[in-house]
Structures are given as structure tokens and as C-alpha cells.
KOLTOR-197206 format. One line per 5 residues: their letters; for each residue z, x, y of C-alpha. Coordinates in Angstrom, 1 decimal. Layout:
BEGIN
a = Z/X/Y; ...
END
This chain:
BEGIN
mtddr = 16.0/41.7/43.4; 13.8/41.7/40.2; 14.1/37.9/39.8; 13.2/37.3/43.5; 10.2/39.5/43.2
lrrll = 9.1/37.9/40.0; 9.4/34.4/41.5; 7.3/35.5/44.5; 4.6/37.0/42.3; 4.5/34.5/39.5
ggpdt = 6.9/31.6/40.2; 5.1/29.8/42.9; 3.0/26.6/42.6; -0.2/28.5/42.9; 0.4/30.6/39.8
awlvr = 2.0/27.7/37.8; -1.3/27.2/36.0; -1.2/30.8/34.7; 2.4/30.5/33.5; 1.6/27.2/31.7
rvrsr = -1.4/28.8/29.9; 0.7/31.9/28.9; 3.6/29.7/27.6; 1.2/27.5/25.7; -0.4/30.5/24.0
lergg = 3.0/32.0/23.1; 4.2/28.6/21.7; 1.2/28.5/19.4; 2.0/32.0/18.2; -1.0/33.6/20.0
sltgk = -1.1/37.1/21.5; -1.4/37.8/25.2; -4.8/39.4/25.1; -8.1/38.6/26.8; -8.5/36.4/29.8
vtlse = -7.6/32.9/30.9; -9.9/31.1/33.3; -9.2/28.3/35.9; -12.2/26.3/36.9; -12.3/25.0/40.4
atppq = -9.6/27.4/41.7; -8.3/26.6/45.2; -8.2/29.3/47.9; -4.3/29.5/47.7; -4.5/29.9/43.9
rraie = -7.0/32.8/44.4; -4.8/34.5/47.0; -1.7/34.2/44.8; -3.6/36.0/42.0; -4.8/38.7/44.4
lllgr = -1.2/39.2/45.5; -0.1/39.5/41.9; -2.8/42.0/40.9; -3.0/43.9/44.2; -6.8/43.5/44.3
ragtg = -9.5/41.0/45.0; -9.9/38.3/42.3; -13.6/37.9/42.5; -15.7/35.2/44.0; -17.0/31.8/43.0
tslsv = -15.2/28.6/42.1; -13.7/29.7/38.8; -10.9/32.3/38.5; -10.4/34.6/35.5; -7.3/36.6/35.0
slpev = -6.8/39.4/32.4; -3.5/38.9/30.6; -3.0/42.5/29.7; -3.5/43.4/33.4; -0.9/41.0/34.5
drvlr = 1.5/42.3/31.8; 0.9/45.9/33.0; 1.4/45.0/36.7; 4.7/43.2/35.9; 6.0/46.1/34.0
asgas = 4.9/48.8/36.4; 6.2/46.9/39.5; 9.6/46.3/37.9; 9.2/42.6/38.5; 9.5/42.1/34.7
pdgla = 10.1/45.4/33.0; 9.7/43.7/29.6; 6.3/42.3/30.5; 4.5/39.0/30.8; 6.2/37.2/27.9
aaves = 9.6/38.0/29.2; 8.6/36.9/32.7; 7.6/33.5/31.5; 10.9/33.0/29.7; 12.8/34.2/32.8
lngpv = 11.0/31.7/35.0; 11.0/28.6/32.7; 13.4/29.3/29.9; 12.9/30.2/26.2; 9.5/29.8/24.6
rdlag = 9.4/27.3/21.7; 8.1/28.5/18.3; 5.8/25.5/17.7; 4.4/27.0/14.6; 7.8/27.5/13.1
enasi = 8.9/24.0/14.2; 5.8/22.4/12.7; 6.4/24.3/9.4; 10.0/23.1/9.4; 8.9/19.5/10.0
aaawr = 6.2/19.8/7.3; 8.8/21.1/4.8; 11.2/18.3/5.7; 8.5/15.7/5.0; 7.7/17.4/1.7
dafap = 11.3/17.2/0.8; 11.4/13.5/1.8; 8.5/12.7/-0.4; 9.7/14.8/-3.4; 11.6/11.9/-5.1
ldeal = 8.6/9.6/-4.8; 6.2/12.2/-6.1; 8.5/12.9/-9.0; 8.5/9.2/-9.9; 4.7/9.1/-9.6
aarpe = 4.1/12.1/-11.8; 3.9/9.9/-14.8; 2.1/7.0/-13.1; -1.6/8.0/-12.7; -2.5/4.4/-12.0
lsgwr = -0.7/4.8/-8.6; -2.4/8.0/-7.5; -4.8/6.1/-5.2; -1.9/4.4/-3.6; -0.1/7.7/-3.0
swlda = -3.2/9.1/-1.4; -3.5/6.0/0.7; 0.1/6.6/2.0; -1.0/10.0/3.2; -4.3/8.9/4.6
tglvr = -2.9/6.1/6.6; 0.3/7.8/7.7; 2.1/4.5/6.9; 5.5/6.2/6.0; 5.5/8.3/9.1
rlasg = 4.7/5.3/11.2; 7.4/3.2/9.6; 10.2/5.8/9.7; 11.4/7.6/12.8; 11.3/11.0/11.1
pseaa = 11.8/12.9/7.8; 15.5/12.2/7.7; 15.1/8.4/7.8; 12.1/8.5/5.6; 14.0/10.4/2.9
dvlrc = 16.4/7.5/2.4; 13.5/5.0/2.3; 11.5/7.1/-0.1; 14.4/7.7/-2.4; 14.8/4.0/-2.9
laavv = 11.1/3.5/-3.1; 11.0/6.0/-6.0; 13.6/3.9/-7.8; 11.5/0.8/-7.3; 8.4/2.6/-8.6
rrlps = 10.2/3.5/-11.8; 11.2/-0.1/-12.5; 7.8/-1.8/-11.8; 6.6/-3.8/-13.4; 9.9/-5.4/-14.3
pdipl = 10.1/-8.3/-16.7; 11.5/-11.5/-15.1; 14.1/-10.5/-12.6; 15.2/-12.0/-9.2; 14.3/-10.0/-6.2
gqfaa = 17.9/-9.8/-5.0; 19.0/-8.4/-8.3; 16.1/-6.0/-8.5; 16.9/-4.7/-5.0; 20.5/-4.3/-5.8
etcgh = 19.8/-2.4/-9.0; 17.2/-0.1/-7.5; 18.3/0.2/-3.8; 22.0/-0.6/-3.9; 21.7/-3.6/-1.7
ahald = 20.6/-7.2/-2.6; 18.6/-7.6/0.7; 17.0/-4.1/0.8; 13.6/-5.5/-0.1; 13.7/-8.6/2.2
egpla = 12.1/-6.9/5.2; 11.7/-3.5/6.9; 10.0/-0.2/6.0; 11.2/-0.1/2.4; 10.1/-3.7/1.8
tlals = 6.7/-3.0/3.2; 6.2/0.1/1.1; 7.6/-1.5/-2.1; 5.3/-4.5/-1.6; 2.3/-2.2/-1.2
caral = 3.2/-0.5/-4.4; 3.4/-3.8/-6.2; 0.0/-4.7/-4.9; -1.4/-1.4/-6.1; -0.1/-2.1/-9.6
tglpf = -1.8/-5.5/-9.7; -5.2/-4.2/-8.4; -4.8/-5.9/-5.0; -5.6/-4.2/-1.6; -2.6/-2.0/-0.8
radgg = -2.0/-3.6/2.6; -0.6/-7.2/2.4; -1.7/-10.0/4.7; 1.9/-10.7/5.7; 2.0/-14.3/4.5
aesrr = 5.0/-15.6/2.6; 2.9/-17.0/-0.2; 1.1/-13.6/-0.6; 4.4/-11.8/-0.8; 5.7/-14.3/-3.4
etwaa = 2.6/-14.0/-5.6; 2.6/-10.2/-5.3; 6.2/-9.8/-6.5; 5.6/-12.4/-9.2; 2.6/-10.4/-10.6
vgvhl = 5.0/-7.5/-11.3; 7.7/-9.7/-12.8; 9.9/-10.1/-9.8; 10.6/-13.6/-8.5; 12.0/-14.6/-5.2
delss = 13.8/-17.7/-6.6; 13.6/-20.0/-9.6; 12.1/-22.9/-7.8; 9.3/-21.4/-5.9; 7.8/-19.8/-9.0
tvlcl = 5.8/-22.5/-10.8; 3.1/-23.1/-13.4; 0.5/-25.9/-13.5; -0.3/-27.3/-17.0; -1.9/-30.3/-18.6
glpgd = -1.8/-31.7/-22.1; 1.1/-29.6/-23.4; 2.9/-31.4/-26.3; 6.4/-32.6/-25.4; 9.5/-33.3/-27.4
ahtpt = 12.4/-35.7/-27.4; 15.3/-33.3/-27.4; 14.8/-31.1/-24.3; 14.5/-32.1/-20.6; 11.2/-30.2/-20.2
grllt = 9.9/-31.6/-23.4; 10.7/-35.2/-22.3; 9.0/-34.5/-19.0; 5.8/-33.3/-20.7; 5.8/-36.3/-22.9
amqge = 6.2/-38.7/-20.0; 3.5/-37.0/-18.0; 0.8/-36.9/-20.7; -2.6/-37.1/-19.0; -1.3/-35.9/-15.7
pvslt = -1.0/-32.3/-14.4; 2.6/-31.1/-14.4; 4.1/-28.3/-12.3; 7.0/-26.7/-14.1; 9.4/-24.4/-12.3
lrqlr = 10.8/-21.2/-13.5; 14.2/-22.8/-13.5; 13.1/-25.5/-16.0; 11.4/-23.0/-18.2; 14.4/-20.7/-18.3
rhtsp = 16.5/-23.6/-19.5; 14.0/-24.4/-22.2; 15.2/-21.9/-24.8; 13.2/-23.1/-27.9; 9.5/-22.1/-28.5
mnadf = 6.8/-24.6/-27.5; 4.6/-25.7/-30.3; 0.9/-25.9/-29.6; -1.8/-24.6/-32.0; -4.5/-23.7/-29.4
vrice = -4.0/-23.4/-25.7; -6.8/-22.8/-23.1; -6.0/-20.8/-20.0; -7.8/-21.1/-16.7; -7.5/-19.3/-13.4
npvvv = -8.0/-22.1/-10.9; -6.2/-25.5/-10.4; -9.5/-27.3/-9.8; -10.2/-27.0/-13.6; -6.9/-28.8/-14.3
aaaad = -7.6/-31.5/-11.8; -11.1/-32.1/-13.1; -9.8/-32.2/-16.7; -7.1/-34.7/-15.8; -9.7/-36.9/-14.1
algps = -12.2/-36.7/-17.0; -10.0/-36.6/-20.1; -6.5/-37.9/-19.1; -4.2/-38.0/-22.1; -6.9/-36.8/-24.5
cpplv = -7.0/-33.4/-22.7; -6.0/-30.5/-25.1; -3.3/-28.0/-23.9; -4.4/-26.3/-20.7; -2.4/-23.8/-18.6
ccngr = -3.5/-22.6/-15.1; -2.6/-19.1/-13.9; -3.4/-20.1/-10.3; -4.4/-16.6/-9.3; -2.0/-13.8/-10.2
pstav = 0.4/-15.2/-12.8; 3.8/-16.0/-11.5; 6.9/-15.4/-13.4; 6.9/-19.1/-14.4; 3.3/-18.6/-15.8
wrlle = 4.5/-15.7/-17.9; 7.5/-17.6/-19.2; 5.4/-20.6/-20.3; 2.8/-18.4/-22.0; 5.6/-16.5/-23.8
llaeg = 7.2/-19.8/-25.0; 3.9/-20.9/-26.3; 3.2/-17.6/-28.0; 6.7/-17.8/-29.6; 5.6/-21.2/-31.0
gaefa = 2.6/-19.6/-32.7; -0.1/-20.7/-30.2; -3.5/-18.9/-30.0; -5.1/-18.6/-26.6; -8.6/-18.8/-25.0
yhgdf = -9.1/-17.6/-21.4; -11.5/-18.3/-18.6; -11.5/-17.1/-15.0; -13.6/-16.1/-12.1; -16.2/-13.5/-12.7
dwgga = -15.1/-11.1/-10.0; -13.0/-8.0/-9.9; -9.9/-9.8/-9.0; -10.4/-12.3/-11.7; -11.1/-9.6/-14.2
aiaaa = -7.9/-7.8/-13.3; -5.9/-11.1/-13.8; -7.6/-11.6/-17.2; -6.9/-8.1/-18.3; -3.2/-8.5/-17.4
vhari = -3.0/-11.7/-19.5; -4.9/-10.1/-22.3; -2.6/-7.2/-22.4; 0.5/-9.3/-22.5; -0.3/-12.2/-24.8
gwrpw = -3.8/-11.6/-26.1; -6.6/-14.2/-26.1; -10.3/-14.7/-27.0; -12.9/-15.4/-24.4; -13.6/-19.0/-23.3
rydta = -17.0/-18.7/-21.7; -15.7/-15.5/-20.3; -17.9/-12.7/-21.7; -21.1/-10.8/-20.9; -23.4/-13.6/-22.2
aylea = -21.6/-16.3/-20.2; -21.7/-14.1/-17.0; -25.4/-13.3/-17.3; -26.3/-17.0/-18.0; -24.4/-18.3/-14.9
asstp = -26.5/-18.9/-11.8; -25.1/-17.3/-8.6; -26.2/-15.4/-5.5; -22.7/-14.6/-4.1; -22.3/-10.8/-3.7
ltgrp = -19.7/-9.2/-5.8; -17.3/-7.0/-3.8; -14.1/-5.0/-4.5; -13.2/-2.2/-6.9; -14.4/-2.4/-10.5
vptpw = -11.8/-2.8/-13.2; -12.2/-2.6/-17.0; -12.7/-5.7/-19.2; -11.1/-4.6/-22.4; -11.8/-7.9/-24.3
dppla = -15.5/-7.3/-23.7; -16.2/-3.8/-22.3; -19.9/-4.5/-21.6; -18.9/-7.2/-19.2; -17.7/-4.8/-16.6
tamkn = -21.0/-2.9/-16.8; -22.9/-6.1/-16.5; -20.9/-7.2/-13.4; -21.5/-3.8/-11.7; -25.2/-3.9/-12.4
ravrv = -25.8/-7.6/-11.5; -23.3/-7.4/-8.6; -22.8/-11.1/-8.1; -19.6/-13.1/-8.5; -19.4/-16.4/-10.4
eeeql = -16.5/-18.7/-9.5; -14.8/-20.7/-12.2; -15.8/-23.9/-10.5; -19.5/-23.1/-11.0; -19.0/-23.4/-14.8
ltgll = -16.8/-26.5/-14.6; -19.3/-28.7/-16.5; -19.3/-26.4/-19.5; -15.5/-26.0/-19.5; -15.0/-29.8/-19.5
adltt = -17.4/-30.1/-22.3; -15.4/-27.6/-24.3; -12.2/-29.5/-23.6; -13.8/-32.7/-24.7; -14.9/-31.4/-28.1
END
């Protein structure tokens, strides 16, 4: 009898709005105090409330209902001796504890991120990337929930601990960090790991999705996709008669040569060159070959972010006692590349310092995030103040003159 009376008073379509409002408030952890108001109430909805309360429900288009009054009526009438909250559960089932559920989900996400945050505790250079993950919600969009994310983030933490990694194939790197040789080929983990690699090299965290961009990003942190796709462009390097690479360099004197990582790995002896210039862009190599041919002194091109092959060649030259001079683009990306090469093998500036920057004519705006220039600290300040970028091609005449002399 009680259930029938409750359904007649509160379970019909004309009081459904009231039940929904009460349930929503209970789910959010709210108390059943004050009033709820329905704008544009229909006559049947008004009559249903009058039947429930046993009095007129006012006039006008809106309808306000006191929740304590409804609770009192339900208790006093016996329709729901335990009050309004019990009535809602009796009509529509148990009320969810949304606050508790949200707290539980938040705790699950914190637990999922814990291995990554532990790995990042000693990596302040990745703090911006970690904040970016939260701001964009990338992990939550890539994973179906905290449980799936926990597995991804556990592997990502292992990747973070190993980057940068000196000269290792991607499949081997994936197997050692994630337990599967193809774990970093595609999918959520691969996307997140690649964004971490970009963060370490000073690139925008989100990749453009291209295969070449992916290859260059991994190469910049010492991970190569294969031995043949990683190459380095050079000109004028001295060859030899007793190694395949040495004979190739001898035969190609005066012409640019693209050496693969496979060739350089099989060249186990140091390369002998007293003084080697390094440039950032292939146009410098092409122009030097056209202008100087076989008389061009040793020149190595980074071609943007150094690939594993670039690093291997520079290290072979360093082992042979070479000294280096470097030139690149006067922009923040170029400065980051230069800083990486400077930290790894050391070099002196080749028209790549504050004086050269301030003398170069340019009106192209400088964009991006500033980075330090440790070989010439005032250069970073000058670039921020002047705020123009100078591409390497704009200084080509002076660079060729240096190569000539």
C-alpha cells in the first residue's frame, strides 16, 4: 500500500522533474534543504504538486517546491516513512555517490601516473612536458581509463629513464624498456614516448605525424629506426685505402657523400682530419661542392637535428683528434641543435656568435621558446632583444669565403 501511494504522489510523469532534481542533489552530496523551481510549469505538473502537498502551489508560470515540506509530507502520510531521500531510492533505485566515485577515479589516475612522476622527479627539464600532459588531457584521451593508462605510463616511465639513449635501434630500445620490440611502433605509448623525445630535444611536444619527423625525433635522442635510413651528409673528408668507407670518400672527393649508419658502424677505426667545419643545412654543402669541388676542406652537415649517423661520424672524427667549428641557423631551433652538438663534442663558433648575429641583415621575426647558448651566453640575450631569425643560407657568401681560405 505504501509503495502504491508513493507512486501516486511522486512516481508519475508530472513529478518526474522533482524526483530528478532531488536525485541529482543527493548524487552530488547535497542536502535536501531549500527549494527547487521549475520554470514554465504545465497545469498537470502544478496539480501533481498540489496533490502531493495538499495545498495550492501558487500561481504564475514557475513552480517552486520546498524540499523539507515534501520530506515532512511523505513521512507524515506514511507514503515514505523514511522521508524524501528514501522515496527517491524506492522509486528509481539506489542513489549514486558521485563525489565518492569521482574521488575514487581521481585516486586511480594518481596511482596510474605515479611511476611516471617518480621517473620525472630527477628530470626537471621535462617538467613542462609533464604539465602539458595534464593541460591537454592527452593520456586520458589516449587510454580508456586509469587501468589501461597505468600499463602505458609504467612503460613510459621506463622510456623516460633511458632517454636520451646512445645509439640503439628502436626495436631493441622498445624491448628493453617496454618488454616488446614493437611497443613503440604505434599506439598510445608510442605517441607519448615520441612527445617525450621531442620535449628532450626542445621541439614542440606534439608531433606532426610524418614518418620523417618521427625518424628525426628518435634520432635526436639516440634511437634509430634502422641502419639505412639514418644518414649523414659530408664533403671533403679524407679517405683511406684500407676500409670500404675510406675508399668511398677517396673516390668521391669533391662531391657530397651521404654515409649511412650501417657504413659508419662498420668503420671501426678513427677518422683523421685536423679541422672539421659543421653546418646545419645541406645547401651549404651543395654550394661548397659547386664552388670548391675537391679543394673543399672537411665539412659535415647536421641536416637539422643530428641523426645517429651524424653523431657516429662526429665521434669517429673526434677520436681521430679533429677540432670542430660550427655554424647554424640563428633561431631557437638552431640554437638548440648547436647546444646539443657543443655539449657532445665541443666546437668553436664559425660565424655563429653575437657579433655575427648582430651584423647579419634580416627582417624575419624570431619565434619559439628561447634556449641558452652556452658557447656564447650573450648570443641568447641578443636574439631575444633583436627578435629576428637569420637563416644559414643568408650568410652563405661568408661561409664559402671561409672554406676557400
